[in-house]
N, C-alpha and C positions, 0 to 999 in steps of 0.2 A: 302752765301745764308742762309736764315732764316731756322733753323732746324725744326721749327714748321710745315713747309710745308710737312715734311716727316713723321709726326706722324701717318697719316692714312695708310702709305705704308706697314708697317710690317704686321698688321693684314690682309690686302688685299693680300699680298704675300702668306700668309698661305692659304687663301681661294682659290687663283689661283692654288696652288699646289694640293689642294684637288679636285678642279673642274676638272683639267686635268687628275687626277688619276681615277676619277669616270665616267666622261662623255664620253661614248663610241662613241656618234655621232661625237663629236669634234675630237676624235682620228681617226675615219674613214676619216674625211676630211683632217686631218693632213698628212695621208699617201700619199695624192695626191698633197701635197703642198711642194714646194721647199722653205725653209726658206731663206728670203733675207739676205744679209750680214749686212744690216743696223740693229743695235740694238738700237732702240729709243723708250723708253717707258715713262711712266708718270714721273719717277724721272728725266730723261734727259730733258723732256719738261718743267718741273718745274724749272730746273736749267737754261735753256736758257730763261725762262720767257715769252714764247709765244707758243700758239697752232696754227699751220699752217693748214688752211682749203683749200682743193681743191674744188672749186665751179664752177658752170656754170653761164652764164649770163641769169638769169631768175627771174621771180617774186617769185617763190618758193625757189630759192637758194640765189642769190645775185644780186643786181643792185643798181644804183644810181637814186634818185628821188629828184629833186630840190636841189642838192648838199648834200643830206643825204644818207648814206649807209642804204640799206634796203634789205629785203628778209626774207621769213618765217624761213628758216633754219638758216640764219645769225642771226636773233634775238634770236633764241633758244641758239645757241652756244655762242653768246655774253654774255648772262646771265650765261651760264655755266662757262666761263673763269673768269667772275667777281667773282663767288663763289670760284674759285681756287686762285684768286689773281694774275692772269697773264694776258698778252695781247692776243688779237686775230689778227692773220694775215690772210688776204684773198688772195689766189692765184687763179686767174681766169684761168681755163684750156681752151686752145684754140682748143684742139682736145679731145673729150670725150673718144675716143678709148684708150687714154693713161692714163686714170684715175688710174687703178689698178697698172700699171707699176710705175707711179709717187708716188703712196702711198707706195708701197713696197720698193722703192729705197730711201725713206726718204725725198722726195721733199715736202711732206705734211704729216699731221698726221691723218686727217679725210677727207673722201669724203662726200660732201654735195651737192647733185644734184637731189633731189627727187628720190633717188635710190631704186629700187624695190629689195626685197630680193628674190633670186632664188638659186637653187641648184648649178648651174655652178659657180656663183660668190662666193658661200660659200666654194668652193674648194680652192679659192685663197685668200679670206679675211674673216675677221669676220664682223658681223653686230651688231650694238647696239640694245638695246631694241627698237622695232618699235615705232615711234612717231605718226604714222597715218596709216590708211588703206584706200585704194581707188581702185575702179575698173577701168579698161581701157575702154575708150569710143572712138567711131569713131568721128572724126572732119570732118564735111562736110559743104558746103556753101549753104545757102538758094538760091532759084532761083531768077533770075533778076526780079525786080518789086515786090518782096515779101511784101514790105511795104504796097502796095495797095490791097493785097489779104487778105482774111480771113485765119485764121490759118489752118483750115482744107484743104484749097486750096493749100497752099504752102507745107503743110505736106505731101500731096498726091504725091509730087514730090521728097520726101526725101527717103533715104534708112532707113527702119525701122526694117528690119530683117537681120541677118548675111548672110542668103542665097542669098540676093540680091547683095552681094559683088562679086559673081561669075563673072569672066572676067573683073572686075574693077581693076584699078591700085591704090595701096595704098603705099604712100611713108613714110618711117620711118628711124630712125637711125638703121643701120645694126646690131650693137652689143647690141641692146636694148631688153628688155623683150617684147616690142611690136612686134618685128620681130618674136620672138619665138611664141608668141600667134597667129599671123597670119598664121604661118606654121601649127600649130595645128588646127586652124579654117578651113583651107583647107580640112583637113581630116574629120572634123565634118560635113561640108556641102557637101562633096563629089564632089567638083569642084575646079577649079583653081582660085586663087586670084593672080593677077600680083603684086607681092611684090617687091618694089624698095627699096633696102637697101642702104642708103647713109653712107659715112664716118662721123665720129663724129665731123667734123669741122663745121657742120650746127646744131644749137641747135634745140630742140623740139619746142620752141616758135617761132623760125624763120620759121619752117615748118608750124605752125599754121597761121602765117601771110601770108605765100604763099597761103594757102588754101583760106583765107579771100580775098586775092587780085586776085584770079583766076589763079595763076601760077600753083598750084597743085589742084587735085580734092579731095583727101582724105589723112588724116594722122591719127595717133592714139596717144592718150595721157591719163594720169590719169584724173579722174573726178575732183580732186581738182585743177589741172592746168586748166582744161576746164572752171571751174567756174570763174576763174580770167579772162581768155582771152575772154570769152563771153561778159564781160563788156567793153573790148577794141574794140571788133569787133562784132557789133550787127547783122551781116549777117551770123553768124555761128550757126550751130545746132549740139549739142553734146549729144543728148538724147539717142543714141543707145549704150547700154553696150555690151562689147565684152568679159568680163571676170568676174570672181568672185572678191571679194575684195582681194587685195594683200597688203602685209606689205611694208611700206616705212621706211627706217632706214638710219643711218649714217654708212659708211664703215670705218673699222679700220684694221690696219695690224694685222696679226696673231702673230707677235712678239711684240705686245703692249697689253698684257692681263690686265695689271694694269690700263691702260687708258680705256679699255673697261669696266672693272668693275666699275670704278669711274663714267664714263658717264652713264652706266646703272642705277647705284644707284641714280644719280642725276635726270635722266629722269623719273624714276619710282616715285620719289617724286614730281618733278616739274609738271608732267602731272595731278596731283591732285589739283594743285593750280589754283586760278582764273586767274592768269597772263597768263597761258598757254591757257585757254579758250578764253581770250581776244585777244591774238595774232592770234589764229586760226580764230576767228570770223573776225578780222580786215582784214586778207588776203583773206578769202574764203567766207565770207558772207556779209560784209558791202559793199555798193556801193562805187566805187572809183570815186566819182563825179568829182574830179579835173582832171582826166586823161582819162576818157572813152569818146568814140565818142558820139557826140550829134547832131542830125539832125532835131530836131523838132522846131528850132527857127522860121521857116516860119509860124508857127501857131499863132504867136503873132498878135494881131490886135488892132484896136482902134487908137486914136490920139497920143498916146505916147508909147514909148518902155517899160517903167517901171515907177513905182512910184518914182524912184530916178533920173529922167531925169534932174531935176534942179541941183542936186549935180554933176552929170556927166558933165554938162555944166560948172560949177564952176571949176571942176578939169581940164577941157579942157583949160580954161583961164590961169591956173597956169602952166600947163605942155606943152602946145603947141600941144597936140594931139586932133584930132577930137573927140567930145564927144561920137559920135556913135561908134567909134573904141574902146574907153575905155569901153563903155557899152557892145560891142560885146565880148570883152575879159572877162568882169565880168560875162556875161552869160555863156561863155564857162567854166569858173572856178566853178561857183556855182549856175547857174540859178537864180541869184540875191538873193540868200539866205544869209543874214548877219550872220546867226547862223550855217552855214555849218562847219562841222568838218569832214575831210576826210583823205584819204590815207596819211600816214606819219606824221599825226598831223597838216596838213595845216588847217588854220582856216579862217572863215569869208568869205564875198562876194568875196574878191580878193585873197583868199587862200594863205595868207602869211604863211611861215614856222616859227616856234618859234624862230629860230636864225636870221631871217631876218626882221620880222614885227616890232620889237622895233626900228630898225634903221630908220624906216619911221613913227614912232609914232603910230603904230598899234598893239593892243593887243587883245587877244581873246574876251574881254568884251567891246571893242571899239564900239561906235555907227556907223551906216551905213555911215554917213558923213565922219568920220575920216577914215574909211576903204577905201572909194572911193578916198578921197584926198590922202591917203597914196599910193594907187595903182597908181595914176597919178604921184606922186613923183618918184616911183620906175621905171615907164616906161620912164620918163624924164631922170633919171639917167642912165638907160640902153642905151637910145639913145645917150647921151653924150659920153658914152664909145665907141660907134660905130661911132664917128664923122668923121672918115676917109671915110665912105661910102658916095659917092657923091649924089646919088639919095635919095630924101627925103623918099619915101615910101619903097624903098628897105632897107633903114636904120631902118625904123620902123619894118620891118619884122625880121631883125636881133635882134631887141630889144624884140619883142614878143617871139621869140625863146629863147632868154636869160631869159625872165621872166618865161618860162616854164621849161627850162632845166639847166639854169645856164650859165654864160658867158664862163666858161672854156670849156665846151663841144662844144659850137658854135665856139670858137677859134680853137678847134681841127678840126672841119669840114671845117673851112676856110683855115687852113693850108693844109689839104688834097686836097681841091679844087685847091689851088695854085700849089701844087706838081704835080697834074695830069693835069695841063694845062687849068684849067677852070677859069672863072672870079671870083676871090675870093672876089670881091666887089658887086657881084650880088647874091641875095638869090635864085630867081626862076631858077630852072633847073641847077643850078650851085652848090652853097654851100648846098642847101637843098638836092641835089643828093648825095653829099659826107656825109651829116649827116646820111643818111641811112646806110652808111658803118660802122658807129660807133656801130651797133648792130651785125656786122659780125666779127666772132672770129679772122679771119686772120689779120685784121687791127690793132690788138693790139700788133703786132710785129713792127708796123710802128713807127719811131722815132718822128713823129709829133703828135701822139695821146698820150696825157699826163694826161687826167682827168678822166679816169675810164669809166665804162660801163653804158650805159643808154638804155632805150627802145626808140631808136631814131625814130621809126615809129610813136610813140605817138607825139613827137614834130613836126615831118613833117606834120602830120595830123592837129595838133593844129593850126599851122600858116595858113594852107590852109582853115580850117573851120572858124576861126575868120575872115579872110579876106573875105571869101564868105558871111558870115553873115553881115559884115560891108557894102559891096557893096549893098546887098539887102536892108539894112536899110537906106542907103543914098538915094535910089530910092523911099522909102516910107515915111521917116520921115525927115522933113526939119530941 
């Protein structure tokens, strides 16, 4: 191993000794902490050449988007290990209840799951310098038909004060800071909240989806997570704050003080850089146009779908896809914006990723005709990949799903369908149903799931919405 990697360790070791000698707060915590047998600190991590991160499947932690590894915390730690000159290994945790056990037993080096700093957790682990502060908010569903109401009309049906939670059922992760906050909130309002605490096998973003889909009435999350998910589910309202701002940080073993100091030093410097501001803005402020739900396509009118209809028709001739279906997909991706730049770096009207676009001759500065023709080529290539699907339109649905999520994830869903006795050559109510399981933690123990974690609900909705739009346009535009 290169000895230069150890240069910073000796002075840090002196600082650690001083810190532990003087910091009475840490000493108090240490009295309640049973040191794990694992002795794995920065020197050992540097020697093995990789930092192992315990992550959850979420937009703030780690997920896959069009074949690209993403996540707010993932991007921060990726830059951290690059500065260290080692690799980053992501280990997705299937039960969040086991996070601290896994950390302290050496199965991972850092917890990254939008982790709130609190006193109970500080008895068991250290926290890094906080990288963000966010208050907890109530996640609730807007009333049916809200789209046709004025804002003040549907807002009158929402919970806007904590006292209105009396006798309501709120579902959260049982070992979360949300659960603790709801217990305290009961005392503050002087009434009972029916708090349903679930095991950590269901992620916070799964609970948010359940609220959006009407399975649950309420859950709680941080405002930063709510900001992202409101873009996926436009029927959610997350405006009611339930707490003051709380610190979010990475979890670190107490037996890894050198790692903590190095990470703190890096975070304190990095958070002053423009790169940190850009990453924060990308995840929590920029519209995720390529993956959010869009329902306003029926507002189009006139004799044409877009000013690019002639190009869509030429792409149809080359690809064998109905021009209105290509147009419906382009609208879903970018609302016909040839200059769109969105989540994950996808660009153009057809939202090609940087590693995919050049394969089809499409670059960020390509004109609309090249973008659309490239999109047609990509759809034709995906359809060829699924040539064993006998039905023509079912085959196209597999292709659209592949366009959105990547072929590997759809293969996973197809293998799950076959394993569970469903028709693995049919998308509707068969493979699409198994696709939803790719966002459920327990399925990542299955030997047929090989391509990592995605927001499968997004792809499920994507195919349905493009198809719905296509049928509407077939009826309107010849």
